[in-house]
C-alpha positions, 0 to 999 in steps of 0.5 A: 482487466487493467486497474487505475492505481492512485497514490494518496498525496500523504502516502506519496510524501511518505514513499519519497522518504524511503531510499530509491531502491525501496521506492522502485520496489514499491513502484514495481508492485504498483505496476502489478496491481495495475495490470493484474488487480491484486498481489499474491502472498508473500508480496501482498496480503489482506490485513482488514476487511477493506485494507491490503498490504504490500510487503517489501523486505529490502534492507529492512521491512517496509509496508504499504497499505492499499484499498479498492475503490469501486471496481476499477480503482486502487488507492495507495493509502500509507507507507511505513517502515516496519520495526516490530513483528506485528503491524502497529495498530496506529499505522492501520488506523491511519490508513483507515482514516485516509480511506474514509476520504475516498468513500463516496 
């Protein structure tokens, strides 16, 4: 079943700072999310109770966080370039704060 994929306005600004190649990779994953409703490992994985990550390895490591809103909607919350082995807590916290805006 087709899902609706939305980009948070702040996440969109973060995405636009990446190279065009990285942006196109993320957009390809948005299309998969829209059509299939999920990403399998290693392209995606669950990082907390409600947050999932999109994983891109292209001239560096990039991550995008997303969450499901209801049954039909997926919101992309945050993007960052990963520089360490472990995902920084502050990046996950930022995604969680943004998700709160969408909770009805």
